[in-house]
N, C-alpha and C positions, 0 to 999 in steps of 0.2 A: 420326449414327445410333448411335454408341456411348453417347451420353448416355442413350438410352432403356434400355440394358442395365444401367446402374448401379442398384444397390438404393437406394431412396429414403430409407430410414431410417438407412443406414450410410454415412458418408463417410470415405474413406481419404485420408491425406496424399499417398500416391503415386498416387492415382486409379486403382486396379487393379480391374478388373471380372472376375468369375468366370463362365465359360460352360463347363459340363461339366468336362473335365480340362485345357482350354486356357485360359490367362489372357491377357486383352487389357489392355495398358497404354496409357493415353492420355498423350500428351505432344507438345507442339508441333504439334498438328494431325494427327499420323500415329498409326496403331495398330500396335503391335508384338506379335508373338505369342511368349510365353515358355512353355515347358513346365516348370511348377513342380512339379506333382504327378505321381507315378508310380502307375498303376493296377495293383494286385496282385490275383491271383486269390484268391478266398476259398475256404474249405473246402467250402462249398455248391457252388461252381462246379466244383471238382474232382470231387465226388461225382456231379454231374449229367453231366459228361463221361464218367466211368467207367460210369454206368448206360446211357448211350446206346451206348457201345462194347460193353458186355455184351449189350445187346439186339440189336445188329447181328451180333455173333459167334454168338449163339444162333440167330437166324433163318437165317444162312448155314449153320450146322451142321445144322439141321433140314432145310433144302433139300437139302444134299449127301447126307444120310443117306436121305431118302425118295425122292430122284430116282435111286436105284440101278437095277439091272437086275432088279427083282422078277419081273414076268411078261413081260419083254422078249423079242423075237425078231428075228432077222436076216431081212430080206426082200430077196430077190435079184430084180433086174429085168434082163432081157437084151433088148436092142433095144426097150426101153420097155414090155415086157410082163412081168408077174409070173411068175417061174420057180418060186419056192417060198418057204416060210416055215420057218425053223429056230429052235428054242428055244435060248436062250443058257444054259439050265440043263444041257443035255445036251452032253457033249463029243463032237465029231464032225468028220469031214473030208469036204468036199463037192467033187466035181469039177464044174466049171462049163463050159458052152459046149463040150462035147465034149472036155474035158481041157485046154483052153488055160489055164484058171485053176484054182487050188485054194484054197478057202476053209476056214479052220480055226477051229472054235469051241472055245475052251478057257478055263477059269476065268471064265466069265461074260462073255467078250468075243470078238469076231470079228476075224480078220485075214486078209489075202490072203497066203498062204504062197508061192505060185508063180504066175507068169504068163509066157507066151512073147512078150509085147510088148516092143518095143525100149527104151522109156523106164523101165519098172519102177517107176513112181510109185505104183501101187496096192500093190506089194509093200513099198515103203519107208514107206508110211503106217502110223501107229501103230494099235494095236488099238482098236476102237470098242466101247462098251458102253452109252452113254447115249442116251436117246430123241432122235432127230433127227440123230445123227451118221451119216456115210456114207463109204464108200470107193468111188471111181469109177475104172474102167479105160476110158479113152476109145477106144483102138484096138479093143477087143472089145465096146464099148458095154455094159459091165456096171456096174450100180449096186447096192451093198449098203448098205441103210439099217437103222437100229435103230428099231423101233416098240415101244411098250409095250403094245400090245393095246387101249388105250382109244381111243375116237374123239376126234380132235382137235377142239377147240372153235373156232368161227369168231371171229376177232378183229374183222373189219370186212367190210363189203360195199361194193365200189366198182363204180360203173356207168360 
């Protein structure tokens, strides 16, 4: 099989055949692989890699910039029913569920400041400000989500 790989017009004394950057050497019926050539990156390769990284960084930056809390609002659900919508632009403190929980909206983000539940997971949760983020208090069945005011598009329909 190696005989077919050898160039027809050039005969080497050592019978070395070139295939990509790996050299096959025929000798006594066995083929040995020797790495003789080292492939180095060229200037064009480095420029291409830098352009791809620049495009990725630019698209990530644009997404992070435009996915902010422009017209976002905090939507509060208690026992599965919508309790109210509060703008993230206006700083306010909201008592929820008869005073069991306190939601604070400050600097364009919402956080649960106080709750009288035993685990305090909702209080320890970080402040939310991006579309789709939520804070959930299971003992009081309170869900606070961020919505940007736009209608969500359907990704797929499953039957």
